[in-house]
N, C-alpha and C positions, 0 to 999 in steps of 0.2 A: 543725597543733597549733602554737604558737609556745613555743617556749623561753627562757625573761625570767631573767634574772642580775640578782640583788638581794645587796648586802653587808647583812651582818647582824652588829650586835653581840647576837641576842638580847632585844632588848626589843621593845616595839609601832612605837618608830618606824621599824622596818625594815618593818613591815607597811604603815603608813601610805603606804611607799614603794612597796611593790606594787598598794596600792589606787588611787595617783595613778596606776602605772602602768597598770594594766589600765583606768583612765577615761580615761586618757589616748590610747590604745591601741587603745582600743575592740575588746580579744583576745575570741575565741571560743573555747575548749578549751586553755585555755594554760595551760603549768607551769612554775612557778614557783619556783627553784633559787635559796635564799637560802644565799649563796656568804661565808667567814670562811679567810682564809689564814694561815697560821704557819710562821716560821721553823725550818728543818730543825735538830736539838739541833745546837751545837758539838762536841762529842767522841764520837770512835769508839764509846766506852762507854754515850754515852747514846742513842746513835743504835739500834745493835745490841742492846741491854739486855733481855732476855726480857722483863722484865716493868714494861717502861718503859709509862706510862701515856700515853695520848695526850692531847696540849694541849684536844681537843676533850669530852673523858669526860665534864664535866659541866655542859654549858654549856647545854645546853638543858634548861629546865626543863619540868614538868608544864605551868605555868601558860602558857607560850608556846608549848607544842603546843596547847593549848587554844585561844589568841590564830588560831592557824593554822587547826585547824580553823573557828572561828566565818568566819573569814572565807572560806575554803571553802564551810563553806555556806549562806553570803550572796551567794556569786557561783556560782552553780552553773552556769551557761551560760561563764561568762568561763576559770572555772579549774577544770580540769580535775584539776592534785595539788599540793602545795606537799612539795618536801623540801628536805634537809638538806644539803649538799654541803660537805668540807673541803679544803685542799688543805694539803701539808705542804711547801714549798718556796716561792723566794721568785723565781725566774727568768721572764724573758717566754717562753724556748723551753718549760718547763713547763706554761707559762696555757695557751699557745695550744694543747697536747697538751692537755688538760683542757677546754678549750673542743670542738675537736672531737669528742672523746669522749663531750661533754654534747650535742651539737649545738644549743648555742648559738643564738639568733636574732640576741637585743639585750641588750645591760648596761643596766640602769639605774642611771646614779650622777648626781644632778641638779650642781651645778657648789657649790651648796651643803652639801653631804654633809658631815660630818663622820667620822673615822675614830675609833673607842673603842674601843683596843686592849681586850680580854676576859681577856687572858694574856698571862704576860710573852715568850711566842715569836710574838704577832699580828703582820701585818703588814698596811699601807695598802695597800690593792688599787687605788688609782687609778694608780699606774707601770704596772703590770698590764694596767688595763685601756686604756689610751692605747695601748697597742703592741700587744695584740690582732689588730688587725685588725676587729673586730668593732662594728656604731652602738655607739653610746653616747646615751641618752637622758638629756640634759645640764638639759632643762629641765622641769618638771612643773606643773601647772598646770589650776587649771578659771574660767571666767568665765561669768557668768549672761547666760540670752540670757531674754526676757518674751516668753510667750508669750501669749493669749488669757486661759488663766484662773489661770497662777502660772509663776514665775521656775523657769527648768530647769537646772541645772550642765550645760555645755555642753565638753570640754575645747579646751583654748587650743592653737593652733600649735605643735605640739610641732619642738624643733629635734634635728637628726640630726646624728649628728657620726663618718663614717668616716675612725679614726686609722690 
């Protein structure tokens, strides 16, 4: 089983990254981990307040959950599970602990990826990815190959970078 980490802004475009990754990697039985990071609160009161709401509390909409379920149902052999993981903090050691705890095998973050902050505490994860020591899939795409009857989309050569 492969654990694939994909940054998300909780829109369909992050699921497009997941689809492209599944095609490019030709995975079987993968776990897709949709990831978003947040800064820690700046004051002790905010951090320790018992009624403090988490920044991710209302980000996963019913529509986005339905899109995830449809993607999983359309790729039953490739995708075993889709889950959402959040990290509060933005240090490289914290992210390395997160990667170890979640047994991440590969991070999908194409060069054209644009971080979209969904909360005032949202963090751009790309610097964390670079320092993680985990392979980062930086190019995604498909090319067409002709067969005797039809054109078939085939994964392009995938560029992997261990940072």
